[in-house]
C-alpha positions, 0 to 999 in steps of 0.5 A, spaced: 105 838 770 100 835 775 102 833 781 100 826 785 093 827 788 091 833 784 087 834 778 081 830 775 084 823 776 088 821 782 095 818 781 096 811 781 102 807 785 106 807 779 105 814 778 107 816 785 113 812 783 115 814 776 114 822 778 116 822 785 121 815 786 116 813 792 115 806 793 107 806 794 103 800 795 096 799 793 092 795 798 084 794 799 083 801 803 088 805 798 095 807 797 100 806 802 107 809 802 111 805 807 115 811 811 122 810 808 129 810 813 131 817 813 124 820 813 119 822 818 112 825 819 111 831 823 104 831 825 100 837 828 093 839 830 089 843 825 090 850 828 097 850 829 099 847 822 095 852 818 099 858 822 105 854 821 104 854 813 104 861 813 111 862 817 117 864 812 121 858 814 116 853 812 113 857 806 120 856 803 122 849 805 115 846 806 115 839 802 109 835 801 103 835 807 098 831 808 091 833 811 088 827 815 081 827 817 080 825 824 074 824 829 075 831 832 077 835 825 084 834 822 091 833 823 096 836 818 102 831 817 109 834 814 113 829 810 121 831 813 128 828 812 131 825 818 137 830 820 142 830 826 138 832 831 134 827 836 127 829 837 124 826 842 116 827 844 118 830 850 121 836 847 116 837 842 111 843 842 103 841 845 099 838 839 106 836 835 108 829 834 112 824 830 111 818 826 117 814 824 119 808 820 116 803 819 109 806 819 105 806 813 102 813 810 095 813 807 096 817 801 090 820 796 086 818 794 085 813 800 080 814 806 080 813 813 075 812 818 073 819 818 074 821 811 078 822 805 086 823 806 088 829 801 094 833 800 095 840 804 101 841 800 102 837 794 109 833 792 112 836 786 116 832 782 121 839 781 122 839 788 123 832 790 127 834 797 124 834 803 125 839 809 129 837 815 125 835 821 128 840 825 126 845 820 119 843 821 119 843 828 122 849 829 117 853 825 111 849 829 114 851 835 115 858 833 107 859 831 105 856 838 104 861 844 107 860 850 100 861 854 097 855 849 096 849 853 094 843 848 095 836 851 091 833 845 097 829 843 099 827 850 092 824 851 090 821 844 095 816 841 097 816 834 093 810 833 087 813 835 087 818 829 091 815 824 089 809 822 090 806 815 083 803 815 080 797 817 080 793 811 087 793 809 092 787 810 098 790 812 096 794 819 102 797 822 100 798 830 
């Protein structure tokens, strides 16, 4: 069975809903998933995220991951479930940040100002559950060296690298 965003024909909003039970909307600039209550997006720089995907915990528990092009590379957005832990930006590792509801996420086959959004890890109808935000952040924290001093997140707000396009009518800022 194909998963959304894979195969020769990109999935439609109706197919995301049928296969994943996601309430995806269509806009001029592509497919948009309003982040539901209880979900969170954990984003990381390309190098951190690539290392984290090899982490044993995320290999077993990784949910869908978006690869979002940016002006200076790409960011990876791990979809996760909110858990009892309270995560603040000051407690996150460098290069890691959070996107909370009511933000909207562009889904493949959409594009932003920097290129096509794609799935790094496709959602699976057989595995609809999401890992907890704590699981994702813990795995990201473990792969970041203590000597690493990436201040990217602190100096560039999320709106500078993740914008759901300029032609849509419902931009969340």
